[in-house]
N, C-alpha and C positions, 0 to 999 in steps of 0.2 A: 219685665223689659222695657230697654232702656228708649228713650223715647225716639231714637232713631228707626229704629222697631216698630214704629209702632202711627211715624204718620208718614202716609198716603197722596206724593203728588200727581193730581190729575193733569194730565198731559191731552185738556180739552183744546187742542186747536187742529188746524186745521193745516194739512200736508208732513209728513216725518224728514222734512227737515229742520223748519221748526220746532218740531217736538224732538230732534238727535241736538240743537242747538241749545236747548233748554238743559237735558239730562246733562249734558259737558261743559253747559254751566254751571249745573250744580255739584256736580264729579263726587265726590266719598261724601257728603254733606246729607244726600239722598241716598238710599235703601230699595224707597219703595215706588213702584207709580204705577196710575191708574189708564187703561186707556180700553175709552168710548168710544162708540159711536163716531162721532166727529173724526176723530183720530181715522180708525181702524177702515171706513169707507173711502179715507182719503191715505189710502197708500201705505196707511199706518198699522198693517196687520202685521209682518213681518218684524216688526220691531218686536215684536213677545220674545220670539225665541233670540235677537238680536242681546233684547237685555237681562233673558236670562242665562245667557253663554258669560255675559261679561260682571255676571252672580249678584244681576238685583232681583227686582221680586215684581211680580206683576200682575194689577188685579184688574183682568178684563170682566169689562162692567158692563155686558153683552146685555144683561137683562132677557136672558130667552124665556121663549114663552112660546111653545104652536104643542100637537098632537106629543105623545109621549115618544114615538120612534125618533121621531127628529130631535126631541130634546136628549137623550140619548146619545145622536152620533153626533150634534152640536159640543158635548161634553169630553166627549170619546178625541174631537179636533184641539180643542182646548189644552188637552194632556198633551197634544204633541206640539202646539205651539211649547209648553212649559211654562203658562201659567202656571203660579200659584195661587190665585182667589178667582172663584164666576161667580157672576149671576145670575138670579134664576128670579122670575116673578112668581111671590110665595103662592102659587094657586100649589093644591095637595100633590095633584097628577104628575105634575112637571115637576115637582122636586122630588118624588117618591124615583120620577123616571132619569133624571141627575145623579141619585144617590145612587142606584143602581151602576150607572156609568162609571161613578166616580170610585166602587171600593176597593180596596186595595192602594187606593195609590194616594197621595199628599195635596191633591186638592183641597181648599175650604170652599165651600158651597156656598153661597150668602142666598139667604131668600129675599127679596128685594117687597120691604113691606108698606110703606107708603109714603110715596116722591116729598122730597121736603121743599118741592115749588107749593103741595098743597095743602088745599086746610078745610074744615069742615063743607062748606060752601061748594068747593070745587070737588070733593063727594057727594053732594046734596045734587048735585048741575050733574054729573057725571053718571047718576041713577040710586046711587050708596044708600040704602037705610042706616048705615051708622055712622057719626064719629069719628074720627080718625081714632085718638085714643084708643078705643073698641074694635074697631082694624086692625090696627095693630095688634092689639093681644092678642086677637084670634089669629092674624099671620103669623106672629109666633111663636105661638103652640102647635099651629101647624108645623112648622120647620121644626121645632125639635121635635114631633112626635115621627117628621117624617125620615130625623135622622143626619139632618144642615149642620153644618159646621158654624155658621152662624146667621147673624142675619143684618140688612141694609137699615137702619131709621133715623130718624132726626136727635138729638140729641137730648130733645123734649122729653122722648119715650125711651133715653137710656134708661134711667135709673127703676122707673116702672118692669124694665125687661130683664133689667139685672136681678131684680128680685125671682123676677118669674124662672131663670133659665140658668141660675147658679153662674160656678167661675169658670164652668169649659165652653161656652158658645162666644163664639168670637161676637162683639157685636161693633158694626164699623157704622161709621157717622160722617154722613157728608154735613154742607151746610154750618161749615166753622168759619169763624168769621173774626179774628183777631181784632182788639175794643179800637173803634174809629174804624173797623176797613167796610163798607160799602153792602149793603144787603144784596144787592142786582135780586136776580128773580126769587130768590131764597126767600119762602118765612117760617119757618122752623129753625131760628138758626142758637147759635152756642159757640162762646169763647174756646179759642182752646181748652182751658180749665176749667171753665164747669163743666166743660164733656166731658173731661178723665174723672171730675169726683163725681160725675153719674152715671159712669161704670163702664164709658166707652171701651171699649179696647185699641182702635184705630179709628184713626180724624184723616178723613181728606179733604184736603183743601187745594183749589186751582185757581182760580183768580187772583185770590190775595197771590199768590208766586208767583205764574205764571206770566201773569197780567205785567206785574212789580217791576217797576226802572232797574232793577236791583233784586234779581230774582232769588240767587244766593244768600246775601242778608236777609229777604223777607223771609226765608224758610230758618236761620239761623234764628231768627229772630221767634217764628214760632217753637223752634224748638228748644230755647231758652224757655218760654213763658208755660212748657210742656213741662219740663223739670221742674221749674220750678213751681209746678203743680204735682209733684210728683211721679211722677211719667216713669 
């Protein structure tokens, strides 16, 4: 895939007008956008359909987790909106329900393994008796067995995941920071080049682009780094 097919710009913004400004600024530079809770809950959910009609692709990052019936209905609604990717927390029952609802469609379902802002100490504080590496491995195996299209994981786990699942499953990696960028609240991060070399299929970049004084230049610089890495 070309670098433009692998870069997902996270519209982690409040309000549809701000998101539309970024999309207009980026123009044809960017194909993929991520819409998560912040934008979805501030009037941005209809933007999924608008972007899809404009030829863009949308990664709807809602991290669904509920009883099976509710997950199924949520996936059906995401299909109606025109999303290309949708996240499900990687619990087996939720993933099975999502796969059943999306069967026959082009929607790529992604199992969220462990958030990139968490480390072993955070998992221990949450009551888990294993570290990040072990929990990610378990959830990747369960996502593969459930028939999911891919997983969301940090770049730190990408190489091990790629070795476990082979070439076909998507590995979408948040926590991407170009050299010299601030980590913000992320703990398990990598540069675009390092994430790609580890086996990531798609890179999610939000603040280094949308919070930049020149978002288009920031996106172009990341795409150039991805091209240089062989994306």
